[in-house]
C-alpha positions as CSV (number, residue, x, y, z in Angstrom):
1,M,0.0,-0.2,-0.2
2,L,2.5,2.3,-0.6
3,P,2.7,5.2,-2.6
4,L,4.4,5.6,-6.2
5,G,3.1,8.9,-7.0
6,P,-0.4,9.2,-7.1
7,N,-1.2,5.5,-6.3
8,P,0.1,3.0,-4.2
9,I,2.1,-0.1,-5.5
10,I,-0.8,-2.6,-5.6
11,H,-2.8,-0.3,-8.2
12,Y,-0.1,-0.6,-10.4
13,V,0.4,-4.4,-10.2
14,L,-3.2,-4.9,-11.2
15,S,-3.2,-2.5,-13.6
16,H,-0.6,-4.6,-15.4
17,L,-2.4,-7.9,-15.0
18,S,-5.8,-6.5,-16.4
19,Q,-4.1,-4.7,-19.3
20,N,-2.0,-8.2,-20.1
21,G,-5.6,-9.9,-20.1
22,F,-6.0,-12.1,-16.8
23,K,-9.1,-10.8,-15.3
24,D,-9.7,-13.6,-12.7
25,L,-7.9,-12.9,-9.6
26,I,-7.1,-14.6,-6.2
27,I,-5.8,-12.4,-3.8
28,I,-4.1,-13.9,-0.6
29,P,-3.3,-10.6,1.4
30,G,-0.8,-10.8,4.3
31,Y,0.5,-6.9,6.0
32,L,-2.7,-4.5,6.0
33,K,-5.2,-7.2,4.9
34,D,-8.4,-4.6,5.6
35,Q,-6.4,-2.0,3.7
36,I,-5.8,-3.9,0.8
37,M,-9.3,-5.5,0.9
38,G,-10.9,-2.3,1.2
39,Y,-8.8,-0.7,-1.5
40,V,-8.9,-3.0,-4.3
41,G,-12.7,-4.2,-3.4
42,D,-14.3,-7.1,-6.2
43,G,-11.8,-5.4,-8.1
44,S,-14.3,-3.9,-10.8
45,H,-12.2,-0.8,-10.8
46,F,-9.3,-2.5,-12.5
47,G,-11.4,-4.3,-14.5
48,V,-11.2,-7.9,-12.9
49,R,-12.9,-10.2,-10.4
50,V,-11.5,-10.8,-6.8
51,T,-11.7,-13.5,-4.8
52,Y,-9.8,-13.8,-1.3
53,V,-8.3,-15.9,0.7
54,V,-6.9,-14.9,3.8
55,E,-4.4,-16.9,5.8
56,P,-6.1,-18.1,9.4
57,E,-4.2,-16.2,12.3
58,G,-1.3,-18.0,14.6
59,V,0.6,-19.7,11.5
60,T,3.8,-18.4,10.1
61,F,3.1,-19.0,6.0
62,G,5.8,-19.2,3.4
63,T,5.0,-18.1,-0.1
64,A,4.0,-21.3,-1.5
65,G,2.5,-22.1,1.8
66,S,0.1,-19.8,1.8
67,L,-0.9,-20.5,-2.2
68,K,-2.0,-24.3,-1.2
69,L,-4.8,-22.5,0.8
70,A,-6.4,-21.8,-2.3
71,A,-5.7,-25.0,-4.3
72,H,-9.3,-26.3,-4.4
73,L,-9.8,-22.7,-6.9
74,L,-7.0,-23.3,-8.9
75,D,-8.1,-26.1,-11.5
76,E,-6.2,-24.9,-14.6
77,T,-2.6,-23.3,-15.7
78,F,-2.3,-19.9,-13.4
79,L,0.1,-17.1,-12.7
80,V,1.2,-16.4,-9.5
81,V,2.5,-12.6,-9.1
82,Q,4.8,-11.6,-6.3
83,A,2.6,-7.7,-5.5
84,D,6.6,-5.9,-4.3
85,V,7.2,-5.8,-7.7
86,V,6.0,-3.4,-10.7
87,S,7.2,-3.9,-14.8
88,E,5.9,-3.8,-18.2
89,I,7.1,-7.4,-18.6
90,S,4.3,-8.8,-21.3
91,L,2.5,-12.2,-19.2
92,T,0.7,-12.7,-22.3
93,D,4.0,-13.7,-24.1
94,M,5.1,-15.9,-21.0
95,A,1.5,-17.6,-20.8
96,R,2.4,-18.4,-24.8
97,F,6.3,-19.7,-24.2
98,H,4.4,-21.8,-21.1
99,S,2.2,-23.6,-23.3
100,D,4.4,-24.0,-25.8
101,R,7.3,-25.7,-23.5
102,Q,4.1,-27.8,-21.9
103,G,6.4,-27.7,-18.6
104,E,5.3,-27.5,-14.8
105,V,6.6,-23.9,-14.1
106,S,7.9,-21.1,-16.2
107,I,9.7,-18.4,-14.3
108,A,10.2,-14.9,-15.9
109,L,13.6,-14.0,-15.5
110,T,15.6,-10.9,-16.1
111,N,19.4,-9.5,-16.3
112,V,20.8,-7.5,-13.5
113,E,24.5,-6.3,-13.2
114,D,25.0,-7.6,-9.8
115,P,22.9,-10.8,-9.5
116,S,24.6,-11.7,-6.1
117,A,22.1,-10.5,-3.8
118,Y,19.7,-13.0,-5.7
119,G,19.0,-16.0,-6.2
120,V,20.2,-17.2,-10.0
121,A,19.2,-19.0,-12.0
122,I,21.3,-21.3,-15.0
123,V,19.3,-22.0,-18.2
124,D,20.6,-24.3,-21.0
125,E,20.1,-23.8,-24.7
126,E,16.0,-24.7,-24.6
127,N,15.4,-22.5,-22.0
128,E,15.1,-25.1,-19.2
129,I,16.6,-24.3,-15.8
130,T,19.3,-26.6,-14.9
131,R,19.9,-25.4,-11.6
132,F,19.3,-22.4,-9.2
133,V,22.8,-20.7,-7.0
134,E,21.5,-18.7,-4.3
135,K,23.5,-14.9,-3.6
136,P,27.0,-16.1,-5.9
137,A,29.5,-14.0,-5.1
138,P,30.4,-11.7,-8.4
139,G,31.9,-13.7,-11.3
140,T,31.2,-17.2,-10.1
141,V,28.4,-18.3,-12.4
142,P,27.7,-17.5,-16.4
143,S,24.2,-16.0,-15.5
144,N,23.0,-12.5,-14.3
145,L,19.7,-13.9,-14.7
146,V,17.7,-13.5,-11.6
147,S,13.6,-14.5,-10.9
148,T,10.9,-11.4,-10.8
149,G,8.4,-12.8,-8.8
150,F,6.2,-13.8,-11.8
151,Y,5.6,-17.8,-12.5
152,I,3.3,-19.8,-14.2
153,L,2.5,-23.0,-12.5
154,E,0.1,-26.2,-13.3
155,P,-2.2,-26.9,-10.8
156,E,-0.7,-30.2,-9.8
157,V,2.2,-28.6,-8.9
158,L,0.7,-27.4,-5.4
159,D,0.3,-31.4,-4.4
160,Y,4.3,-31.2,-3.8
161,V,4.2,-28.1,-1.3
162,E,4.8,-30.0,2.2
163,N,3.8,-27.0,4.7
164,E,2.3,-24.0,5.0
165,K,6.4,-22.4,5.9
166,W,7.4,-23.7,2.2
167,D,8.2,-20.7,-0.1
168,F,9.0,-21.1,-3.9
169,A,12.3,-20.1,-4.6
170,K,14.0,-21.6,-1.4
171,D,12.0,-25.1,-0.8
172,L,9.5,-26.0,-3.9
173,F,11.5,-25.1,-6.8
174,P,14.7,-27.0,-5.8
175,Y,12.3,-29.9,-5.1
176,L,10.8,-30.2,-8.3
177,M,14.1,-30.2,-9.8
178,R,15.6,-33.1,-7.7
179,L,12.3,-35.1,-9.0
180,G,12.7,-34.5,-12.5
181,Q,10.2,-31.7,-13.1
182,H,10.8,-29.7,-15.9
183,L,11.0,-25.7,-15.0
184,F,11.7,-23.0,-17.5
185,G,13.0,-19.3,-18.0
186,Y,10.9,-16.9,-19.6
187,T,13.6,-14.3,-20.1
188,S,12.5,-10.8,-20.3
189,D,14.6,-7.1,-21.1
190,S,11.3,-5.3,-20.3
191,F,11.3,-3.2,-17.2
192,W,11.3,-5.0,-13.8
193,V,12.1,-3.1,-10.5
194,D,11.8,-4.7,-6.7
195,V,10.3,-1.7,-4.6
196,G,10.9,-3.8,-1.0
197,E,14.2,-1.6,-0.8
198,L,15.2,1.7,-1.3
199,K,16.6,1.8,-4.4
200,G,14.3,-0.6,-6.1
201,Y,11.4,2.0,-4.6
202,L,12.7,5.2,-5.9
203,K,13.5,3.6,-9.4
204,G,9.9,2.4,-9.1
205,V,8.5,6.0,-8.5
206,N,10.6,7.2,-11.2
207,W,8.7,4.7,-13.7
208,V,5.8,5.9,-12.2
209,L,6.2,9.8,-12.9
210,R,7.7,8.9,-16.2
211,N,4.3,7.3,-17.3
212,L,2.2,9.9,-15.9
213,I,4.0,12.2,-19.0
214,T,1.5,10.1,-21.8
215,D,-0.9,8.8,-19.5
216,P,-1.9,11.4,-16.2
217,P,-5.2,10.8,-14.0
218,Q,-8.0,12.4,-15.1
219,D,-8.1,14.6,-11.8
220,A,-4.5,15.7,-12.8
221,K,-3.8,19.3,-13.4
222,L,-0.3,20.2,-15.4
223,I,1.9,23.1,-13.4
224,G,5.2,24.3,-14.4
225,S,7.1,23.3,-17.9
226,P,5.0,20.9,-20.1
227,S,8.7,19.6,-21.2
228,E,9.5,18.7,-17.6
229,P,6.2,18.2,-16.2
230,V,4.4,18.5,-12.6
231,F,1.5,17.4,-11.6
232,A,-1.0,17.9,-9.2
233,R,-4.2,16.6,-7.6
234,G,-5.8,19.6,-5.6
235,K,-5.0,22.7,-3.9
236,V,-1.1,23.4,-4.4
237,K,0.3,26.7,-2.8
238,I,3.8,27.7,-4.7
239,G,5.9,30.5,-3.4
240,R,7.4,33.2,-5.1
241,G,11.1,32.3,-7.4
242,S,10.2,28.0,-6.6
243,Q,11.5,26.3,-9.4
244,M,9.7,22.8,-10.2
245,L,11.3,20.2,-12.6
246,G,9.6,17.1,-13.6
247,P,8.4,14.4,-13.5
248,A,7.1,15.2,-10.1
249,W,3.8,14.6,-8.4
250,I,2.2,16.9,-6.2
251,D,-0.8,15.9,-3.7
252,N,-3.6,18.4,-2.2
253,E,-3.2,20.8,0.4
254,T,0.7,20.9,-0.1
255,S,2.5,24.5,0.2
256,L,5.7,25.5,-1.3
257,G,7.4,28.4,0.4
258,E,9.8,30.8,-1.9
259,N,12.6,29.5,-3.7
260,V,11.7,25.9,-3.0
261,Q,12.9,24.0,-5.6
262,I,11.3,20.5,-6.7
263,K,14.0,18.3,-8.8
264,P,13.1,15.6,-11.0
265,G,11.4,12.1,-9.1
266,T,9.9,13.6,-6.1
267,V,6.5,13.0,-4.8
268,L,4.8,15.3,-2.1
269,K,1.8,13.7,-0.6
270,E,-1.1,15.0,0.8
271,N,-0.6,18.6,3.3
272,S,3.3,18.4,3.2
273,H,4.5,21.7,3.8
274,L,8.3,22.8,2.8
275,M,9.7,26.3,3.4
276,S,11.7,28.9,1.5
277,G,15.0,27.6,0.6
278,T,14.2,24.1,0.7
279,S,15.0,21.2,-2.1
280,F,13.9,18.1,-2.6
281,E,14.9,15.3,-5.1
282,T,14.2,11.8,-6.2
283,G,12.3,10.7,-2.9
284,V,8.8,10.5,-1.4
285,A,7.1,12.8,1.5
286,F,4.3,11.5,2.9
287,E,1.0,12.9,4.2
288,N,1.6,15.9,6.8
289,T,5.3,16.5,6.8
290,V,7.1,19.9,7.8
291,F,10.0,21.1,6.2
292,G,11.9,23.8,7.5
293,R,13.9,26.9,5.8
294,N,16.6,25.4,3.3
295,C,17.2,21.7,3.6
296,S,18.3,19.5,1.4
297,I,16.8,16.3,0.4
298,K,17.8,13.8,-1.7
299,S,17.2,10.4,-2.3
300,T,14.9,9.6,0.6
301,I,11.5,8.3,2.0
302,I,10.6,10.6,4.8
303,G,7.3,8.8,6.7
304,E,4.3,11.0,7.1
305,R,3.7,13.4,10.3
306,A,8.1,13.9,10.5
307,V,8.8,17.2,11.4
308,I,12.2,18.4,9.8
309,G,14.1,21.3,10.9
310,N,15.9,24.1,9.9
311,E,19.0,23.3,7.2
312,V,19.0,20.2,7.7
313,S,21.0,17.4,5.2
314,I,19.6,14.3,4.6
315,D,21.1,11.7,1.9
316,R,19.9,8.0,0.5
317,A,17.8,7.4,3.6
318,I,14.8,6.2,5.4
319,I,12.9,8.6,7.7
320,G,10.4,6.5,10.0
321,Q,6.7,8.5,10.8
322,G,6.2,10.7,13.1
323,C,10.4,12.1,13.2
324,N,11.5,15.1,14.4
325,I,14.7,16.3,13.2
326,G,16.6,19.2,14.7
327,N,18.2,22.1,13.1
328,K,21.6,21.5,11.1
329,A,21.0,17.6,11.8
330,R,22.6,15.3,8.9
331,I,21.4,12.2,8.1
332,L,24.2,10.0,6.3
333,P,23.6,7.8,3.0
334,G,22.3,4.6,4.4
335,S,20.9,5.6,7.8
336,K,17.3,4.4,8.7
337,L,15.0,6.4,11.7
338,W,12.5,4.4,13.5
339,P,9.6,5.9,14.1
340,N,9.0,8.6,16.3
341,T,12.8,9.3,16.9
342,R,14.5,12.6,17.7
343,V,17.5,13.7,16.1
344,E,18.8,16.6,18.3
345,E,20.1,19.6,16.6
346,G,23.8,19.5,14.7
347,D,23.8,15.8,15.6
348,T,25.1,13.7,12.6
349,V,23.5,10.3,12.1
350,D,25.0,7.4,10.3
351,G,23.3,3.9,10.3
352,I,20.2,2.9,12.2
353,I,19.5,5.2,15.0
354,A,17.6,3.4,18.2
355,V,14.2,4.8,19.8
356,P,14.5,7.7,22.1
357,R,15.6,6.7,25.7
358,D,12.1,7.8,27.5
359,K,10.2,5.4,25.2
360,S,12.4,2.4,25.7
361,F,10.6,-0.7,27.0
362,Y,11.0,-1.8,30.3
363,F,10.9,-5.7,31.3
364,D,8.9,-6.3,34.6
365,T,8.2,-9.3,35.8
366,G,4.8,-7.7,37.8
367,L,3.2,-4.7,38.3
368,G,5.9,-2.3,39.4
369,Q,8.7,-5.3,39.7
370,Y,11.3,-4.1,37.2
371,S,13.4,-7.0,35.8
372,G,16.4,-4.9,35.2
373,I,16.1,-5.3,31.5
374,L,15.2,-3.0,29.1
375,A,15.1,-2.3,25.2
376,T,16.2,1.0,23.7
377,S,16.6,-0.4,19.7
378,I,14.9,-3.6,17.9
379,Q,18.2,-5.7,18.4
380,E,18.1,-4.6,22.1
381,F,14.2,-5.9,22.1
382,L,15.5,-9.0,20.9
383,D,18.4,-9.9,22.7
384,A,15.9,-9.5,26.4
385,L,13.4,-11.5,24.8
386,K,16.3,-14.2,25.0
387,V,17.1,-13.9,28.3
388,V,14.4,-12.5,30.3
389,P,12.6,-14.7,32.9
390,L,9.7,-16.4,31.6
391,E,7.6,-14.8,34.2
392,S,8.2,-11.4,32.5
393,L,7.2,-12.2,29.3
394,E,4.1,-14.3,30.3
395,Y,3.5,-10.5,32.2
396,H,3.8,-8.7,29.7
397,I,2.2,-10.7,26.5
398,G,-1.2,-10.7,28.7
399,R,-0.9,-6.9,29.1
400,R,-0.7,-6.5,25.4
401,D,2.3,-4.8,26.3
402,L,4.2,-5.7,23.9
403,E,2.4,-5.2,21.0
404,K,1.5,-1.8,22.0
405,W,5.0,-0.8,22.4
406,T,5.6,-2.3,19.1
407,K,3.3,0.1,17.3
408,D,3.2,3.4,19.7
409,V,7.1,3.4,19.1
410,L,8.6,1.3,16.6
411,G,5.7,2.6,14.0
412,S,5.1,-1.1,12.8
413,I,1.4,-2.5,12.9
414,Q,2.9,-5.1,10.9
415,L,4.9,-6.4,14.1
416,A,2.6,-5.3,16.7
417,D,-0.1,-7.9,14.7
418,N,2.4,-10.8,14.7
419,I,2.7,-10.6,18.3
420,R,-0.6,-10.6,18.4
421,T,-1.2,-13.7,16.8
422,V,1.5,-14.8,19.1
423,R,-0.4,-13.8,22.0
424,R,-3.9,-15.7,20.8
425,S,-2.0,-18.7,20.1
426,Q,-1.8,-18.9,24.2
427,L,1.7,-20.1,24.4
428,I,3.5,-20.3,27.8
429,G,7.5,-21.0,29.4
430,E,9.9,-21.6,26.3
431,N,7.2,-22.1,23.6
432,L,6.2,-18.3,24.1
433,R,9.8,-17.2,24.4
434,L,11.2,-19.2,20.9
435,Q,7.8,-18.1,19.0
436,L,8.2,-14.4,20.1
437,V,11.7,-14.5,19.0
438,E,11.3,-15.8,15.4
439,V,8.4,-13.0,14.9
440,V,10.7,-10.5,16.0
441,K,13.6,-11.7,14.5
442,E,11.9,-12.5,11.0
443,W,10.8,-8.8,10.5
444,A,14.2,-6.8,12.2
445,D,15.8,-8.8,9.6
446,R,13.8,-7.6,6.5
447,V,13.6,-3.8,7.5
448,S,17.2,-3.6,8.5
449,S,18.2,-5.2,5.4
450,P,19.7,-2.6,3.0
451,E,19.9,-5.3,-0.1
452,P,16.9,-6.8,-2.1
453,Q,16.5,-10.1,-1.0
454,S,15.3,-13.4,-3.0
455,D,11.9,-14.6,-3.0
456,G,12.8,-17.6,-0.9
457,Q,14.1,-15.3,1.7
458,K,11.6,-12.8,2.0
459,Q,8.6,-12.5,4.9
460,V,5.6,-12.3,2.7
461,D,3.6,-9.0,3.3
462,P,2.8,-8.1,0.0
463,P,-0.1,-9.8,-1.1
464,L,0.1,-13.0,-3.6
465,T,-1.8,-12.3,-6.5
466,T,-2.9,-15.7,-8.8
467,V,-4.8,-15.5,-11.7
């Protein structure tokens, strides 16, 4: 549901499917399932028909494991789409490729410059996949082909999924190859990007903005030069001397002070405010953000309700929702600020910053009985879960303290939902500890990773769309 320009990611996924002639969809929503189902509805807005299959609470599903929940609806050849990618790959051509090869599985592949962060596919002269190599060292394999997250499967393939934790790349596909089944690679050089990490997300934003030039939304208006278009929706205030170079997108109730510079690749969501002299280039500011005077923002995602002081410099970073950054602070490339974090005036941030001390989690064993263990970061929280007395875990899980802290302080509704699922399973003792550590570690590994991950290593946050 993250925005790519005027619409969330899933809008572009569903539009791509519809444009390729896929009209009957099954969506298996994971994280933010209520928002996804509310936004997509019955699919008629996209020219498709949607059926939802919802994962039961209390079970951790892999990408292939969750799909088996829909097995009773899949009685003919179908397409699987990971909904955190945007692309222009011809899915109709891929369907013809699959039909011609008559194999059990076809995987859409694309060439990347550096495949070391992915699972690489090795194919023969007949386009049959002979093996997979996970995250190879540069120059060690004769292929730069990686999976795009588009799969065409025959329905009987689901019979091989042994349990709900199975992933496609890590479990199912290698297993099928060991059994002698035929997997083919459909190679495409069309645009494709995984938007699950900063670089890919910003690339996806640029793709959307470029497409606005030829296909703008009906409610958008063009402001600035037609040769470098900036599109706006609703009421936008622009101060004297401000310069805007597109492609860029500005939402309703946004205001720009005097001499503000908006550069290509910028998205300003509703009610964003930039004071005089500030420059924003290639990034996204979510709703209700405020920027002070003479700031420089480059290649950065700014979460909703963030407040940025005067003369702040931010480059290639992720700023969580509700953060407050003091005057003249510097946020260096690769840095990530947890939601609701404050950076003091003149500070420099290099890396992942901990939550404020006054919002630390204090582990108690009972009412007013402090255990001596606290957490000021997600790593300390994870470490504490491994050693804190069991009575402390049982005390806090029963009071819903863990899920409240992860939602209110870390700003993660997803992690709070996962902890809520553990609470409802009514585990106690070491079983409770093991399950809490597992769900927190999975979440922490994903959000803290600066590199894109292969399908076999991803938590299934984006929904799976099957056609």
